C-alpha positions as CSV (number, residue, x, y, z in Angstrom):
1,M,0.1,0.1,0.0
2,E,1.5,3.4,-1.1
3,Y,1.6,6.1,1.6
4,K,0.6,9.6,0.5
5,N,1.0,13.0,2.5
6,S,-2.0,14.6,2.8
7,N,-0.6,17.7,4.4
8,T,2.0,18.0,1.5
9,S,-0.9,17.6,-1.3
10,T,-2.9,20.5,0.2
11,A,-0.2,22.9,0.1
12,S,0.9,22.2,-3.2
13,T,-2.6,22.8,-4.6
14,D,-2.8,26.3,-2.4
15,F,0.4,27.2,-3.9
16,Y,-0.7,26.9,-7.3
17,T,-3.8,28.6,-6.5
18,L,-1.7,31.3,-5.0
19,Q,0.4,31.6,-8.1
20,Q,-2.5,31.8,-10.3
21,D,-3.7,34.6,-8.4
22,Y,-0.5,36.4,-8.2
23,N,0.0,36.0,-12.1
24,S,-3.7,37.3,-12.9
25,L,-2.9,40.4,-10.3
26,K,0.4,41.0,-12.1
27,Q,-1.4,40.9,-15.4
28,L,-3.9,43.5,-14.0
29,F,-1.2,45.4,-12.7
30,D,0.9,45.8,-15.6
31,T,-2.5,46.5,-17.4
32,I,-3.4,49.4,-15.3
33,N,0.2,50.6,-15.1
34,D,0.3,50.8,-19.0
35,K,-3.0,52.8,-19.0
36,N,-1.5,54.9,-16.4
37,Q,1.4,55.4,-18.5
38,F,-0.7,56.0,-21.5
39,N,-2.9,58.4,-19.6
40,E,0.1,60.1,-18.5
41,N,1.5,60.4,-21.9
42,K,-1.8,61.7,-23.2
43,I,-2.2,64.2,-20.4
44,E,1.5,65.5,-21.1
45,H,0.8,65.6,-24.9
46,I,-2.6,67.5,-23.9
47,N,-0.8,69.8,-21.9
48,E,1.9,70.4,-24.6
49,K,-0.8,71.0,-27.0
50,L,-2.5,73.6,-24.5
51,T,0.8,75.3,-24.0
52,E,1.5,75.4,-27.5
53,S,-2.0,76.9,-28.0
54,L,-1.8,79.4,-25.5
55,E,1.9,80.5,-26.7
56,N,0.7,80.7,-30.4
57,M,-2.8,82.7,-29.4
58,S,-2.9,86.3,-30.4
59,D,-3.4,87.4,-26.7
60,A,-1.3,87.8,-23.9
61,F,-2.5,85.3,-21.1
62,V,-1.4,84.4,-17.7
63,A,-3.0,82.2,-15.0
64,I,-2.8,83.1,-11.3
65,D,-3.3,81.2,-8.3
66,N,-5.6,82.1,-5.2
67,D,-2.1,83.4,-3.7
68,W,-1.8,85.9,-6.5
69,K,1.4,83.6,-7.6
70,Y,1.6,83.0,-11.5
71,T,1.3,79.6,-12.3
72,F,1.6,80.0,-16.2
73,V,2.6,83.1,-18.2
74,N,2.8,82.6,-22.4
75,Q,5.4,84.7,-24.1
76,K,3.4,87.6,-25.3
77,A,2.4,88.2,-21.7
78,A,5.9,88.0,-20.5
79,I,7.4,90.4,-23.5
80,M,4.2,92.8,-22.5
81,F,5.5,92.6,-18.6
82,G,9.5,93.0,-19.9
83,K,10.1,89.8,-18.0
84,Q,10.8,86.1,-18.8
85,P,8.2,83.6,-18.2
86,E,10.4,81.6,-15.9
87,D,11.0,85.1,-13.6
88,L,7.5,85.0,-13.1
89,V,6.0,81.8,-12.7
90,G,5.7,80.7,-9.0
91,K,6.3,84.3,-7.9
92,N,3.8,86.6,-6.2
93,A,2.4,89.1,-8.7
94,W,2.0,92.1,-6.3
95,V,5.6,91.4,-5.3
96,I,7.1,91.6,-8.9
97,F,4.8,94.7,-9.5
98,P,4.3,96.6,-6.1
99,E,3.4,99.8,-8.5
100,A,0.4,98.0,-9.6
101,I,-1.0,98.0,-6.1
102,G,-4.0,100.5,-5.9
103,Q,-4.5,101.1,-9.6
104,P,-7.9,100.2,-10.9
105,Y,-7.2,97.3,-12.4
106,Y,-5.6,95.8,-9.2
107,K,-9.2,96.6,-7.8
108,I,-10.7,94.6,-10.5
109,Y,-8.7,91.6,-10.1
110,Y,-9.5,91.5,-6.3
111,K,-13.1,92.0,-7.1
112,A,-13.2,88.9,-9.5
113,M,-11.1,86.9,-7.1
114,K,-13.4,87.5,-4.5
115,T,-16.9,87.3,-6.1
116,K,-15.9,84.8,-8.7
117,K,-17.6,86.6,-11.5
118,Q,-16.1,87.4,-14.9
119,I,-15.0,91.0,-15.5
120,V,-14.3,92.5,-18.9
121,F,-12.8,96.0,-19.0
122,E,-10.4,98.0,-21.1
123,D,-7.2,99.6,-20.1
124,Y,-4.4,101.8,-21.7
125,Y,-0.9,100.3,-21.7
126,A,1.4,103.1,-21.7
127,P,4.6,101.8,-22.4
128,W,3.5,100.2,-25.8
129,D,0.9,103.1,-26.3
130,R,-1.5,100.6,-26.8
131,W,-5.1,99.5,-25.8
132,F,-6.0,96.4,-24.1
133,E,-9.3,94.6,-23.5
134,N,-8.6,92.4,-20.3
135,R,-11.0,89.3,-19.9
136,V,-10.9,88.2,-16.3
137,I,-12.3,84.9,-15.6
138,P,-11.9,83.1,-12.2
139,S,-11.9,79.6,-10.9
140,K,-11.5,77.6,-7.8
141,E,-7.8,77.5,-8.6
142,G,-7.7,81.6,-9.1
143,L,-7.6,83.7,-12.0
144,V,-7.0,83.4,-15.8
145,I,-6.6,86.7,-17.7
146,F,-6.5,87.3,-21.2
147,F,-5.1,90.7,-22.8
148,Q,-6.5,91.5,-26.3
149,D,-5.2,93.9,-28.3
150,I,-7.9,96.5,-29.2
151,T,-5.8,99.5,-30.2
152,E,-7.0,99.3,-34.0
153,R,-10.3,99.4,-32.8
154,K,-9.8,102.3,-30.3
155,L,-8.1,104.0,-33.2
156,A,-11.3,103.5,-35.7
157,E,-13.5,104.7,-32.9
158,N,-11.5,107.7,-32.5
159,K,-11.9,108.4,-36.4
160,L,-15.3,107.7,-36.2
161,Q,-15.6,110.5,-33.4
162,D,-13.6,113.0,-35.5
163,L,-16.1,112.2,-38.5
164,N,-19.0,112.6,-36.5
165,T,-17.6,115.8,-35.0
166,K,-16.8,117.4,-38.6
167,L,-20.4,116.4,-39.4
168,K,-21.8,118.3,-36.4
169,I,-19.8,121.4,-37.4
170,R,-21.4,121.3,-41.0
171,N,-24.9,120.8,-39.4
172,R,-24.2,123.1,-36.1
173,E,-27.7,124.8,-36.2
174,L,-29.3,121.9,-36.4
175,Y,-27.4,120.0,-33.7
176,E,-27.5,123.0,-31.4
177,S,-31.5,122.5,-31.3
178,I,-30.9,118.8,-30.5
179,I,-28.2,119.6,-27.7
180,Q,-30.7,121.9,-25.9
181,I,-33.8,119.0,-26.3
182,Q,-31.0,116.9,-24.5
183,K,-30.1,119.4,-21.7
184,I,-34.2,119.9,-21.0
185,N,-34.4,116.3,-21.3
186,T,-32.4,115.7,-18.7
187,E,-34.2,118.1,-16.5
188,L,-37.5,116.4,-17.7
189,I,-36.1,113.0,-16.5
190,S,-35.0,114.8,-12.7
191,A,-38.7,116.1,-12.5
192,K,-40.1,113.0,-13.3
193,E,-38.4,111.0,-11.0
194,K,-39.2,113.7,-8.4
195,A,-42.8,113.4,-9.2
196,E,-42.7,109.5,-8.9
197,E,-40.9,109.9,-5.6
198,S,-44.0,111.7,-4.4
199,D,-46.6,109.3,-6.0
200,R,-48.2,112.0,-8.2
201,L,-48.0,110.4,-11.7
202,K,-50.3,107.7,-12.6
203,S,-49.4,104.9,-14.7
204,S,-51.5,105.5,-17.6
205,F,-49.8,109.0,-17.6
206,L,-46.2,107.3,-17.7
207,A,-47.2,104.9,-20.4
208,N,-48.4,107.8,-22.6
209,M,-45.8,109.9,-21.7
210,S,-43.2,107.2,-22.9
211,H,-45.1,107.2,-26.2
212,E,-45.2,110.8,-26.6
213,I,-41.7,111.4,-26.0
214,R,-40.2,108.5,-27.6
215,T,-42.1,109.1,-30.8
216,P,-40.6,112.6,-31.7
217,M,-37.4,111.5,-30.5
218,N,-37.1,108.4,-32.5
219,G,-37.6,111.0,-35.4
220,I,-34.9,113.2,-34.3
221,L,-32.5,110.2,-34.1
222,G,-33.7,108.2,-36.9
223,F,-33.5,111.2,-39.4
224,T,-30.5,112.6,-37.6
225,E,-28.6,109.0,-38.7
226,L,-30.6,109.2,-42.4
227,L,-28.4,112.5,-42.8
228,K,-25.0,110.7,-42.2
229,E,-25.6,108.7,-45.5
230,P,-23.7,109.4,-48.7
231,K,-24.8,110.9,-51.8
232,L,-28.1,112.6,-50.5
233,T,-29.7,115.1,-52.4
234,G,-30.2,118.7,-51.3
235,E,-34.2,117.8,-51.6
236,E,-33.6,114.9,-49.3
237,Q,-31.4,116.5,-46.7
238,Q,-34.2,119.6,-46.4
239,E,-36.8,116.9,-46.2
240,Y,-35.1,115.1,-43.5
241,I,-34.0,118.5,-41.6
242,K,-37.9,119.6,-41.7
243,V,-38.8,116.1,-39.9
244,I,-36.1,116.9,-37.2
245,E,-37.3,120.1,-36.5
246,K,-40.9,119.4,-36.5
247,S,-39.9,116.5,-34.3
248,G,-38.0,118.8,-32.1
249,S,-40.5,121.0,-31.6
250,R,-43.2,118.5,-30.7
251,M,-40.7,117.2,-28.2
252,L,-40.1,120.6,-26.7
253,N,-43.6,121.3,-26.5
254,I,-44.3,118.2,-24.5
255,I,-41.3,119.3,-22.3
256,N,-42.5,122.7,-21.5
257,D,-45.8,121.2,-20.4
258,I,-44.2,118.7,-17.8
259,V,-42.2,121.6,-16.7
260,S,-45.1,123.7,-16.3
261,I,-47.0,120.8,-14.3
262,S,-43.7,120.1,-11.8
263,K,-43.7,123.9,-11.2
264,I,-47.6,124.0,-10.3
265,E,-47.4,120.9,-8.1
266,S,-44.0,122.1,-6.4
267,G,-46.2,125.6,-5.6
268,Q,-43.1,127.1,-7.6
269,M,-45.3,128.9,-10.4
270,N,-45.2,132.8,-9.5
271,L,-47.7,135.4,-11.4
272,S,-46.2,138.4,-12.8
273,Y,-48.6,141.3,-13.3
274,K,-48.6,143.8,-15.7
275,E,-50.7,146.0,-18.1
276,T,-51.9,143.9,-20.9
277,S,-53.7,144.5,-24.3
278,I,-56.1,141.7,-24.8
279,K,-56.5,142.5,-28.5
280,D,-52.6,142.4,-28.8
281,Q,-52.8,138.7,-27.3
282,I,-55.5,137.4,-29.1
283,D,-54.0,138.7,-32.5
284,I,-50.8,137.0,-31.8
285,I,-52.3,133.6,-30.9
286,Y,-54.1,134.2,-34.2
287,D,-51.2,134.8,-36.0
288,F,-49.1,132.1,-34.6
289,F,-51.7,129.4,-35.3
290,K,-53.5,130.6,-38.5
291,L,-51.0,129.0,-40.9
292,E,-51.6,125.4,-39.2
293,A,-55.6,126.1,-39.4
294,K,-55.0,127.3,-42.9
295,Q,-53.1,123.9,-43.7
296,K,-56.1,121.8,-42.4
297,N,-58.4,124.2,-44.6
298,I,-60.1,125.6,-41.1
299,E,-61.4,128.8,-40.9
300,L,-59.8,131.0,-38.2
301,K,-61.8,133.8,-36.8
302,I,-61.9,136.7,-34.1
303,S,-64.7,138.0,-32.1
304,N,-63.7,140.7,-29.7
305,S,-66.7,142.6,-28.0
306,L,-64.4,144.9,-25.7
307,S,-64.2,148.6,-25.9
308,E,-60.8,150.4,-26.2
309,E,-61.2,151.1,-22.3
310,E,-62.0,147.7,-21.5
311,N,-58.9,146.3,-23.8
312,L,-56.2,147.1,-21.1
313,I,-56.2,145.1,-18.2
314,R,-53.7,144.5,-15.6
315,T,-53.1,140.6,-15.4
316,D,-50.3,138.1,-16.1
317,E,-49.9,138.1,-19.9
318,E,-47.9,134.8,-20.3
319,K,-50.3,132.9,-18.4
320,V,-53.3,134.2,-20.6
321,S,-51.5,133.7,-23.6
322,S,-50.5,130.2,-22.6
323,V,-54.2,129.4,-21.7
324,L,-55.6,130.6,-25.1
325,S,-52.8,128.5,-26.9
326,H,-53.5,125.5,-25.2
327,L,-57.1,125.6,-26.0
328,L,-56.7,126.7,-29.5
329,K,-54.1,124.0,-30.1
330,N,-56.8,121.3,-28.7
331,A,-59.6,122.7,-31.0
332,I,-57.2,122.9,-34.3
333,K,-56.5,119.0,-33.0
334,F,-59.9,118.0,-32.8
335,T,-61.5,119.8,-36.1
336,E,-61.3,118.3,-39.3
337,Q,-63.2,120.9,-41.1
338,G,-65.1,123.9,-40.6
339,S,-64.1,126.9,-38.4
340,I,-62.5,127.9,-34.8
341,E,-63.5,131.2,-33.2
342,I,-61.5,132.9,-30.6
343,G,-63.4,135.6,-29.0
344,C,-63.9,137.5,-25.7
345,F,-66.3,140.0,-24.0
346,K,-66.6,141.6,-20.5
347,N,-69.4,140.8,-18.0
348,N,-69.5,142.9,-14.7
349,N,-66.2,142.7,-13.4
350,T,-64.7,139.6,-15.3
351,I,-63.6,139.2,-18.6
352,T,-64.5,136.1,-20.1
353,F,-62.5,134.3,-23.1
354,Y,-63.8,131.6,-25.6
355,V,-62.4,129.0,-27.9
356,K,-65.4,127.8,-30.0
357,D,-64.9,124.8,-32.9
358,T,-66.9,122.7,-35.1
359,G,-64.8,119.6,-34.3
360,I,-65.6,116.1,-32.8
361,G,-67.4,117.6,-29.7
362,I,-67.0,116.4,-26.2
363,N,-67.9,113.2,-24.2
364,S,-70.7,114.3,-21.9
365,D,-69.2,111.7,-19.3
366,K,-66.0,113.2,-19.5
367,T,-66.9,116.9,-18.7
368,D,-66.0,116.6,-15.3
369,I,-62.8,115.3,-15.4
370,M,-61.3,116.6,-18.5
371,F,-59.1,119.1,-16.8
372,E,-57.7,116.8,-14.0
373,R,-54.1,116.6,-14.5
374,F,-52.8,113.8,-17.2
375,T,-56.4,112.9,-18.2
376,Q,-57.4,112.6,-21.9
377,E,-60.9,112.0,-23.1
378,D,-59.5,108.9,-25.0
379,D,-56.6,107.1,-23.0
380,S,-56.6,103.9,-25.1
381,L,-53.6,102.8,-27.1
382,N,-55.3,102.8,-30.3
383,R,-56.5,106.7,-29.8
384,N,-56.4,108.7,-33.0
385,Y,-54.8,112.2,-31.5
386,E,-51.4,112.5,-30.3
387,G,-50.7,114.4,-26.9
388,A,-49.8,114.1,-23.1
389,G,-52.8,114.9,-21.7
390,L,-51.4,117.8,-19.9
391,G,-53.0,120.9,-21.6
392,L,-56.2,121.6,-20.4
393,Y,-54.7,120.6,-16.6
394,I,-52.0,123.6,-17.4
395,A,-54.8,126.0,-18.3
396,K,-57.0,125.2,-15.3
397,S,-53.9,125.7,-12.7
398,Y,-53.1,129.1,-14.7
399,V,-56.6,130.5,-14.6
400,N,-56.8,129.2,-10.9
401,L,-53.6,131.1,-10.1
402,L,-55.3,134.2,-11.7
403,G,-58.5,133.9,-9.4
404,G,-60.9,132.9,-12.4
405,K,-62.7,130.0,-13.6
406,I,-62.2,127.5,-16.6
407,W,-65.2,125.2,-18.2
408,A,-66.4,123.6,-21.6
409,A,-69.6,122.3,-23.0
410,N,-71.0,121.3,-26.4
411,N,-72.1,123.8,-29.3
412,A,-75.7,123.4,-29.8
413,D,-75.1,121.9,-33.4
414,Y,-71.9,120.3,-33.4
415,G,-68.2,120.8,-31.7
416,A,-67.2,122.4,-28.6
417,V,-66.6,125.5,-27.0
418,F,-64.4,126.2,-23.9
419,Y,-64.5,129.3,-21.9
420,F,-62.2,130.9,-19.2
421,Q,-62.6,134.0,-17.2
422,I,-60.5,136.1,-15.2
423,P,-60.9,139.2,-13.0
424,F,-61.4,142.5,-14.8
425,I,-58.4,144.7,-13.2
426,K,-57.7,148.3,-14.5
427,P,-54.3,149.0,-15.0
428,N,-51.6,151.3,-13.3
429,E,-49.6,154.2,-15.5
430,I,-46.4,152.8,-14.5
431,D,-47.2,149.4,-16.0
432,K,-47.6,150.6,-19.3
433,E,-45.1,148.7,-21.8
434,I,-42.9,150.4,-24.2
435,Q,-44.1,150.0,-27.6
436,L,-41.5,148.7,-30.3
437,S,-41.7,149.2,-33.7
438,I,-38.6,148.6,-36.1
439,I,-34.9,148.1,-34.6
440,P,-34.2,152.0,-34.1
441,H,-30.9,153.3,-35.8
442,E,-29.0,153.8,-32.8
443,T,-29.2,150.3,-31.7
444,Q,-27.5,149.0,-34.8
445,K,-24.1,149.2,-33.3
446,L,-24.0,148.1,-29.9
447,K,-20.9,147.2,-27.8
448,I,-21.9,143.7,-26.5
449,L,-20.3,141.1,-24.0
450,V,-21.5,137.6,-23.9
451,A,-21.2,135.6,-20.7
452,E,-21.5,132.0,-21.8
453,D,-19.4,128.8,-21.4
454,D,-21.2,126.8,-23.8
455,S,-19.4,127.1,-27.1
456,I,-22.5,125.8,-29.1
457,S,-24.6,128.3,-27.4
458,L,-22.1,131.3,-28.0
459,K,-21.9,130.6,-31.7
460,F,-25.8,130.8,-32.0
461,I,-26.3,133.9,-29.9
462,S,-23.0,135.8,-31.4
463,K,-24.9,135.0,-35.0
464,I,-28.1,136.7,-33.4
465,L,-26.3,139.6,-32.1
466,K,-24.6,140.4,-35.4
467,I,-27.5,142.5,-36.3
468,F,-26.4,145.1,-33.6
469,G,-23.1,145.3,-34.8
470,E,-19.7,143.3,-35.1
471,N,-18.2,144.8,-31.6
472,L,-18.5,141.6,-29.5
473,L,-16.9,140.7,-26.2
474,I,-16.8,137.0,-25.2
475,A,-16.3,135.8,-21.4
476,R,-16.1,132.3,-20.5
477,N,-17.2,132.7,-16.9
478,G,-18.4,135.3,-14.5
479,F,-14.9,136.3,-13.3
480,E,-14.1,136.9,-17.1
481,A,-17.4,139.0,-17.6
482,V,-16.4,141.3,-14.3
483,N,-12.9,142.2,-15.7
484,L,-13.9,142.9,-19.2
485,C,-16.9,145.2,-18.0
486,K,-14.0,147.1,-15.7
487,N,-11.5,147.2,-18.9
488,N,-14.6,148.3,-21.1
489,P,-16.7,150.8,-19.6
490,D,-18.5,151.6,-22.8
491,I,-20.1,148.2,-23.1
492,D,-24.0,149.1,-23.5
493,I,-25.5,145.5,-22.9
494,I,-24.3,142.5,-21.0
495,L,-25.9,139.2,-22.0
496,M,-25.0,136.9,-18.9
497,D,-25.6,133.1,-18.4
498,I,-26.5,132.3,-15.0
499,Q,-24.7,128.8,-14.8
500,M,-21.0,129.2,-15.3
501,P,-17.8,128.1,-13.8
502,V,-15.4,130.3,-11.4
503,M,-18.3,132.8,-10.5
504,N,-22.0,132.4,-11.5
505,G,-24.0,135.0,-13.2
506,Y,-25.5,136.2,-10.0
507,E,-22.4,137.0,-8.4
508,A,-21.0,138.4,-11.5
509,I,-24.0,141.0,-11.7
510,K,-23.7,141.8,-8.1
511,K,-19.7,142.7,-8.5
512,I,-20.4,144.6,-11.7
513,R,-23.3,146.7,-10.2
514,E,-20.7,147.6,-7.8
515,F,-18.8,150.0,-10.3
516,N,-21.4,150.2,-13.2
517,E,-25.2,150.9,-12.7
518,E,-26.1,152.0,-16.2
519,V,-25.0,149.0,-18.3
520,I,-28.0,146.7,-19.5
521,I,-27.8,143.3,-18.2
522,I,-30.2,140.5,-19.8
523,T,-29.9,137.3,-18.0
524,Q,-30.5,133.9,-19.7
525,S,-30.7,130.5,-18.2
526,A,-31.8,126.8,-18.9
527,F,-33.1,126.2,-15.3
528,V,-36.8,125.7,-15.1
529,F,-37.5,125.1,-11.1
530,T,-36.4,128.6,-9.7
531,D,-38.0,131.8,-10.1
532,E,-34.7,133.2,-12.4
533,A,-36.4,136.2,-13.4
534,E,-37.0,137.5,-10.2
535,K,-33.8,136.6,-9.0
536,A,-32.2,138.0,-11.7
537,I,-33.9,141.4,-11.1
538,E,-33.1,141.6,-7.2
539,V,-29.3,141.1,-7.7
540,G,-29.3,143.9,-10.6
541,G,-30.5,142.6,-13.8
542,N,-32.5,144.4,-16.1
543,G,-34.4,141.3,-17.9
544,Y,-34.4,137.6,-18.4
545,I,-34.6,135.2,-21.2
546,S,-34.9,131.7,-21.0
547,K,-33.2,128.8,-22.9
548,P,-33.6,127.6,-25.8
549,I,-33.2,131.1,-27.0
550,N,-35.8,132.1,-29.5
551,K,-34.1,134.8,-32.1
552,N,-36.8,137.0,-32.5
553,Q,-37.6,137.2,-28.6
554,L,-33.9,137.8,-27.8
555,I,-33.9,140.6,-30.4
556,D,-36.9,142.2,-29.3
557,H,-35.9,142.0,-25.7
558,I,-32.9,143.9,-26.4
559,K,-34.6,146.6,-28.3
560,K,-36.9,146.9,-25.4
561,Q,-34.3,147.1,-22.9
562,I,-32.3,149.8,-25.2
563,L,-35.4,152.2,-25.5
564,A,-36.4,151.6,-21.9
565,S,-32.7,152.7,-20.8
566,K,-32.8,155.7,-23.2
567,S,-36.5,156.6,-21.6
568,K,-35.0,156.2,-18.3
569,S,-31.7,158.5,-18.9
570,K,-34.0,161.0,-20.5
571,A,-36.6,161.4,-17.6
572,K,-33.4,161.7,-15.2
573,T,-32.4,164.5,-17.1
574,T,-35.7,166.3,-17.7
575,P,-35.9,168.9,-14.8
């Protein structure tokens, strides 16, 4: 019988099993090792490709870790910094470039690192005289920053700006009006924000006002852009300019109405009483609107039953004119054919004015609310007539300030009639205005000082003043105006802007009055929320005219002041 050792047999079997497991594990290890080697080679290849791409890209590029140490710098970035890449990698950026601390881009990098939000900004690099767009992209590891050279784009932008400037010079008169509109528009936005804060504007008004402002502004900006097109015919240019002028006029009317509303609402609307000819007021309104009425084939008529004695009253001439203008403008807008009649009559101690039309009439349901602020008879989006719904409220407010009343009714046949009534106050002799006719010979050659810091306004005013001769002095601020006045005691008139650097117009007037009581000083300003006219008179001014300046208004005002001054001088010398 053969003897076998069972323990030996078992050990042999276990060894064989272990040997197989070892071989399997070794094979698996070799496979994994091969894969790791492959992956490492692949990663190394990718890194080489990435490094090659970053080196060959047109932009300078750097990577910075969360400790502000450079982890990668391509050759273009190194050249831009005046360093070698190996001089930067692993080094703290602010240690290498301590002069950068506190610079605007230093704060931007910190902001991007802190917020982990991408930031793009433009920066000028002085050593190369080049502009770069910096794109700062944060990550968990730090920041990567691309520097793209945008110098050519900047040069193109500057060239475009130069071309635009030349175009503005060629069309200066047109752009002067647009600039004035932009200034007034800024004041309009301020007024609107103030009204919104006090919760006095309704949502329907805001929606309508947005349309009313954007519509003419679209005409201004759109046709201004069309004027830049090459090869325009003269006829096309004139057509575009007429559209811009019409849109600008509409825009200015809207702005003036809102300014009036703001002054009424804030209690800053004051009255200025003087002797007023009702006949003259109606004639002026008639002359102003007759062309517009004629264009719609509407007959415009006047009916005045006042006697010569009743014709002159003491009232606020501008407020009465404004009320008549609003009513007549409404009548023309809502009348397609027929006639419009402007009239007035005396009733006991009141004067009643009326505007009667043959238009669409008044909705009886709206008569109680039509004079409320920001209200229109039709406030739907598909209404047929433009307008901001301010005119009748302004008219009512002015009439109330004058101590009168206003109302409306339908005609017996068709159309509507608007009435307003003001107190009949007899004028004082001291209120009589000096009557102006043609420009007197003596006003043809005047020495005039213009104090104005805005170059465009100065050009416009200088053109207007050529009618009075070429002897024109210019001051860019109040301080210069005072010195010029001291050195030229023969100056006849000073046209003084209120808002100027160094010394404002009010302060300049006070200084001038210390040594010259005779010179005529006319103030002019674009401010709308203060009583400029009254304040100008208080500090020593003779008259006031508001911006945007109307050519005929300015000329008439200068004539009036010259004649008034001569009349005053004559009265002093008469025993």
